[in-house]
N, CA, C and O atoms as a GROMACS GRO file, in nm:
protein
  276
    1UNK      N    1   1.279   1.740 -10.217
    1UNK     CA    2   1.339   1.774 -10.129
    1UNK      C    3   1.427   1.708 -10.000
    1UNK      O    4   1.375   1.623  -9.928
    2UNK      N    5   1.548   1.749  -9.982
    2UNK     CA    6   1.634   1.650  -9.909
    2UNK      C    7   1.592   1.699  -9.734
    2UNK      O    8   1.554   1.808  -9.691
    3UNK      N    9   1.611   1.603  -9.680
    3UNK     CA   10   1.601   1.571  -9.530
    3UNK      C   11   1.695   1.689  -9.422
    3UNK      O   12   1.675   1.766  -9.328
    4UNK      N   13   1.801   1.642  -9.506
    4UNK     CA   14   1.933   1.706  -9.418
    4UNK      C   15   2.019   1.780  -9.496
    4UNK      O   16   2.067   1.737  -9.601
    5UNK      N   17   2.046   1.912  -9.441
    5UNK     CA   18   2.168   1.993  -9.503
    5UNK      C   19   2.300   1.938  -9.416
    5UNK      O   20   2.311   1.911  -9.296
    6UNK      N   21   2.374   1.933  -9.503
    6UNK     CA   22   2.536   1.870  -9.454
    6UNK      C   23   2.654   1.946  -9.533
    6UNK      O   24   2.670   1.954  -9.655
    7UNK      N   25   2.741   2.007  -9.415
    7UNK     CA   26   2.852   2.083  -9.514
    7UNK      C   27   2.953   2.059  -9.419
    7UNK      O   28   2.927   2.038  -9.300
    8UNK      N   29   3.086   2.062  -9.475
    8UNK     CA   30   3.188   2.063  -9.379
    8UNK      C   31   3.234   2.182  -9.346
    8UNK      O   32   3.210   2.280  -9.417
    9UNK      N   33   3.305   2.189  -9.238
    9UNK     CA   34   3.355   2.330  -9.198
    9UNK      C   35   3.493   2.352  -9.180
    9UNK      O   36   3.548   2.446  -9.123
   10UNK      N   37   3.552   2.235  -9.246
   10UNK     CA   38   3.736   2.265  -9.277
   10UNK      C   39   3.780   2.274  -9.162
   10UNK      O   40   3.898   2.309  -9.164
   11UNK      N   41   3.733   2.257  -9.044
   11UNK     CA   42   3.817   2.263  -8.924
   11UNK      C   43   3.829   2.142  -8.790
   11UNK      O   44   3.856   2.152  -8.670
   12UNK      N   45   3.793   2.032  -8.880
   12UNK     CA   46   3.769   1.913  -8.785
   12UNK      C   47   3.627   1.885  -8.784
   12UNK      O   48   3.595   1.767  -8.773
   13UNK      N   49   3.551   1.959  -8.793
   13UNK     CA   50   3.400   1.935  -8.776
   13UNK      C   51   3.285   1.966  -8.871
   13UNK      O   52   3.301   2.064  -8.944
   14UNK      N   53   3.195   1.911  -8.880
   14UNK     CA   54   3.117   1.926  -9.004
   14UNK      C   55   2.989   1.984  -8.910
   14UNK      O   56   2.973   1.980  -8.788
   15UNK      N   57   2.906   2.037  -9.015
   15UNK     CA   58   2.789   2.108  -8.979
   15UNK      C   59   2.662   2.030  -9.030
   15UNK      O   60   2.681   1.973  -9.137
   16UNK      N   61   2.536   2.015  -8.975
   16UNK     CA   62   2.417   1.947  -9.017
   16UNK      C   63   2.304   1.985  -8.971
   16UNK      O   64   2.317   2.037  -8.861
   17UNK      N   65   2.209   1.982  -9.004
   17UNK     CA   66   2.069   2.028  -8.958
   17UNK      C   67   1.926   1.990  -9.036
   17UNK      O   68   1.888   2.055  -9.133
   18UNK      N   69   1.867   1.902  -8.993
   18UNK     CA   70   1.732   1.843  -9.057
   18UNK      C   71   1.658   1.993  -9.106
   18UNK      O   72   1.647   2.096  -9.039
   19UNK      N   73   1.616   1.971  -9.232
   19UNK     CA   74   1.538   2.050  -9.303
   19UNK      C   75   1.385   2.030  -9.354
   19UNK      O   76   1.311   2.114  -9.406
   20UNK      N   77   1.359   1.896  -9.324
   20UNK     CA   78   1.224   1.857  -9.363
   20UNK      C   79   1.161   1.821  -9.220
   20UNK      O   80   1.247   1.795  -9.136
   21UNK      N   81   1.057   1.816  -9.185
   21UNK     CA   82   0.997   1.805  -9.056
   21UNK      C   83   0.998   1.654  -9.044
   21UNK      O   84   1.030   1.622  -8.930
   22UNK      N   85   0.975   1.550  -9.124
   22UNK     CA   86   1.038   1.407  -9.082
   22UNK      C   87   1.147   1.378  -9.025
   22UNK      O   88   1.166   1.289  -8.941
   23UNK      N   89   1.234   1.463  -9.075
   23UNK     CA   90   1.380   1.465  -9.064
   23UNK      C   91   1.404   1.500  -8.883
   23UNK      O   92   1.470   1.437  -8.801
   24UNK      N   93   1.321   1.625  -8.863
   24UNK     CA   94   1.338   1.683  -8.736
   24UNK      C   95   1.314   1.598  -8.634
   24UNK      O   96   1.392   1.562  -8.546
   25UNK      N   97   1.174   1.561  -8.655
   25UNK     CA   98   1.126   1.447  -8.548
   25UNK      C   99   1.190   1.329  -8.551
   25UNK      O  100   1.180   1.259  -8.450
   26UNK      N  101   1.260   1.284  -8.652
   26UNK     CA  102   1.364   1.167  -8.615
   26UNK      C  103   1.449   1.189  -8.542
   26UNK      O  104   1.473   1.108  -8.452
   27UNK      N  105   1.540   1.331  -8.557
   27UNK     CA  106   1.680   1.369  -8.516
   27UNK      C  107   1.620   1.375  -8.337
   27UNK      O  108   1.676   1.313  -8.246
   28UNK      N  109   1.497   1.464  -8.319
   28UNK     CA  110   1.480   1.423  -8.183
   28UNK      C  111   1.450   1.308  -8.111
   28UNK      O  112   1.487   1.285  -7.996
   29UNK      N  113   1.392   1.246  -8.173
   29UNK     CA  114   1.339   1.113  -8.114
   29UNK      C  115   1.457   1.007  -8.099
   29UNK      O  116   1.460   0.934  -8.000
   30UNK      N  117   1.549   0.999  -8.194
   30UNK     CA  118   1.687   0.957  -8.206
   30UNK      C  119   1.793   0.986  -8.102
   30UNK      O  120   1.890   0.916  -8.073
   31UNK      N  121   1.752   1.112  -8.048
   31UNK     CA  122   1.856   1.175  -7.962
   31UNK      C  123   1.981   1.194  -8.020
   31UNK      O  124   2.086   1.184  -7.956
   32UNK      N  125   1.973   1.223  -8.144
   32UNK     CA  126   2.111   1.255  -8.232
   32UNK      C  127   2.176   1.368  -8.153
   32UNK      O  128   2.287   1.366  -8.100
   33UNK      N  129   2.096   1.456  -8.155
   33UNK     CA  130   2.185   1.575  -8.086
   33UNK      C  131   2.260   1.544  -7.935
   33UNK      O  132   2.364   1.605  -7.908
   34UNK      N  133   2.219   1.473  -7.867
   34UNK     CA  134   2.270   1.431  -7.728
   34UNK      C  135   2.361   1.339  -7.772
   34UNK      O  136   2.468   1.332  -7.713
   35UNK      N  137   2.339   1.265  -7.868
   35UNK     CA  138   2.473   1.151  -7.892
   35UNK      C  139   2.604   1.215  -7.953
   35UNK      O  140   2.718   1.184  -7.921
   36UNK      N  141   2.568   1.305  -8.042
   36UNK     CA  142   2.680   1.378  -8.133
   36UNK      C  143   2.726   1.491  -8.132
   36UNK      O  144   2.846   1.512  -8.148
   37UNK      N  145   2.635   1.590  -8.110
   37UNK     CA  146   2.660   1.735  -8.133
   37UNK      C  147   2.758   1.819  -8.028
   37UNK      O  148   2.725   1.834  -7.910
   38UNK      N  149   2.818   1.845  -8.054
   38UNK     CA  150   2.936   1.948  -7.970
   38UNK      C  151   2.897   2.075  -7.938
   38UNK      O  152   2.907   2.123  -7.826
   39UNK      N  153   2.849   2.137  -8.043
   39UNK     CA  154   2.770   2.283  -8.038
   39UNK      C  155   2.698   2.319  -8.177
   39UNK      O  156   2.691   2.246  -8.276
   40UNK      N  157   2.649   2.440  -8.162
   40UNK     CA  158   2.551   2.456  -8.246
   40UNK      C  159   2.582   2.593  -8.290
   40UNK      O  160   2.652   2.663  -8.217
   41UNK      N  161   2.534   2.642  -8.410
   41UNK     CA  162   2.578   2.791  -8.471
   41UNK      C  163   2.446   2.853  -8.486
   41UNK      O  164   2.340   2.791  -8.496
   42UNK      N  165   2.463   3.004  -8.488
   42UNK     CA  166   2.353   3.064  -8.460
   42UNK      C  167   2.239   3.061  -8.598
   42UNK      O  168   2.138   3.132  -8.601
   43UNK      N  169   2.280   2.959  -8.714
   43UNK     CA  170   2.161   2.923  -8.804
   43UNK      C  171   2.123   2.800  -8.787
   43UNK      O  172   2.101   2.729  -8.885
   44UNK      N  173   2.106   2.749  -8.642
   44UNK     CA  174   2.084   2.628  -8.630
   44UNK      C  175   2.119   2.518  -8.689
   44UNK      O  176   2.040   2.426  -8.713
   45UNK      N  177   2.231   2.519  -8.717
   45UNK     CA  178   2.347   2.415  -8.773
   45UNK      C  179   2.382   2.356  -8.656
   45UNK      O  180   2.391   2.427  -8.556
   46UNK      N  181   2.409   2.216  -8.648
   46UNK     CA  182   2.442   2.151  -8.541
   46UNK      C  183   2.583   2.111  -8.561
   46UNK      O  184   2.594   2.049  -8.667
   47UNK      N  185   2.725   2.128  -8.479
   47UNK     CA  186   2.839   2.090  -8.514
   47UNK      C  187   2.861   1.963  -8.482
   47UNK      O  188   2.816   1.944  -8.369
   48UNK      N  189   2.907   1.873  -8.524
   48UNK     CA  190   2.955   1.726  -8.510
   48UNK      C  191   3.126   1.725  -8.560
   48UNK      O  192   3.174   1.777  -8.661
   49UNK      N  193   3.189   1.655  -8.465
   49UNK     CA  194   3.322   1.607  -8.519
   49UNK      C  195   3.336   1.525  -8.619
   49UNK      O  196   3.272   1.420  -8.623
   50UNK      N  197   3.421   1.558  -8.714
   50UNK     CA  198   3.453   1.455  -8.851
   50UNK      C  199   3.437   1.334  -8.766
   50UNK      O  200   3.330   1.272  -8.763
   51UNK      N  201   3.539   1.301  -8.698
   51UNK     CA  202   3.520   1.150  -8.632
   51UNK      C  203   3.406   1.090  -8.648
   51UNK      O  204   3.408   0.978  -8.699
   52UNK      N  205   3.286   1.145  -8.613
   52UNK     CA  206   3.168   1.086  -8.610
   52UNK      C  207   3.070   1.101  -8.718
   52UNK      O  208   2.957   1.054  -8.706
   53UNK      N  209   3.111   1.168  -8.832
   53UNK     CA  210   3.042   1.200  -8.939
   53UNK      C  211   2.978   1.089  -8.994
   53UNK      O  212   2.856   1.087  -9.008
   54UNK      N  213   3.076   0.968  -9.035
   54UNK     CA  214   3.032   0.863  -9.071
   54UNK      C  215   2.922   0.770  -9.003
   54UNK      O  216   2.834   0.708  -9.063
   55UNK      N  217   2.943   0.774  -8.868
   55UNK     CA  218   2.828   0.724  -8.764
   55UNK      C  219   2.699   0.789  -8.799
   55UNK      O  220   2.602   0.720  -8.830
   56UNK      N  221   2.692   0.929  -8.794
   56UNK     CA  222   2.577   1.012  -8.784
   56UNK      C  223   2.505   0.992  -8.953
   56UNK      O  224   2.384   0.988  -8.978
   57UNK      N  225   2.609   0.984  -9.045
   57UNK     CA  226   2.542   0.986  -9.193
   57UNK      C  227   2.493   0.838  -9.235
   57UNK      O  228   2.403   0.822  -9.318
   58UNK      N  229   2.561   0.730  -9.172
   58UNK     CA  230   2.513   0.585  -9.168
   58UNK      C  231   2.379   0.590  -9.102
   58UNK      O  232   2.282   0.559  -9.171
   59UNK      N  233   2.361   0.625  -8.981
   59UNK     CA  234   2.243   0.646  -8.902
   59UNK      C  235   2.135   0.676  -9.005
   59UNK      O  236   2.046   0.599  -9.039
   60UNK      N  237   2.158   0.814  -9.055
   60UNK     CA  238   2.051   0.885  -9.117
   60UNK      C  239   2.000   0.817  -9.243
   60UNK      O  240   1.884   0.815  -9.286
   61UNK      N  241   2.149   0.741  -9.312
   61UNK     CA  242   2.085   0.646  -9.426
   61UNK      C  243   2.007   0.554  -9.405
   61UNK      O  244   1.911   0.522  -9.475
   62UNK      N  245   2.051   0.495  -9.288
   62UNK     CA  246   1.972   0.366  -9.246
   62UNK      C  247   1.803   0.408  -9.260
   62UNK      O  248   1.722   0.346  -9.329
   63UNK      N  249   1.778   0.511  -9.189
   63UNK     CA  250   1.649   0.537  -9.182
   63UNK      C  251   1.582   0.630  -9.274
   63UNK      O  252   1.503   0.718  -9.239
   64UNK      N  253   1.619   0.604  -9.394
   64UNK     CA  254   1.595   0.640  -9.544
   64UNK      C  255   1.567   0.811  -9.524
   64UNK      O  256   1.462   0.869  -9.553
   65UNK      N  257   1.645   0.850  -9.488
   65UNK     CA  258   1.657   1.000  -9.510
   65UNK      C  259   1.789   1.070  -9.607
   65UNK      O  260   1.895   1.008  -9.593
   66UNK      N  261   1.796   1.164  -9.679
   66UNK     CA  262   1.898   1.186  -9.733
   66UNK      C  263   1.930   1.333  -9.728
   66UNK      O  264   1.862   1.402  -9.651
   67UNK      N  265   2.021   1.388  -9.797
   67UNK     CA  266   2.132   1.502  -9.751
   67UNK      C  267   2.104   1.590  -9.904
   67UNK      O  268   2.063   1.544 -10.010
   68UNK      N  269   2.140   1.721  -9.872
   68UNK     CA  270   2.178   1.786  -9.955
   68UNK      C  271   2.338   1.867  -9.918
   68UNK      O  272   2.383   1.855  -9.804
   69UNK      N  273   2.393   1.927  -9.996
   69UNK     CA  274   2.520   1.993  -9.939
   69UNK      C  275   2.532   2.151  -9.982
   69UNK      O  276   2.628   2.218  -9.945
   0.00000   0.00000   0.00000
């Protein structure tokens, strides 16, 4: 099972959400929401600007998590 679900919104943003328990714990502890999230959806996706996508993905990979699209 992947740790994060990542998808493009095709409007200058992308959507991400932690799907594993360990990803959820890390996401909160690393304060990723406070650092990068500009809004959220009704489906618990966090909306992040495309310009921050690389930073977010690099931090996630650096901490040994993976993605599903």
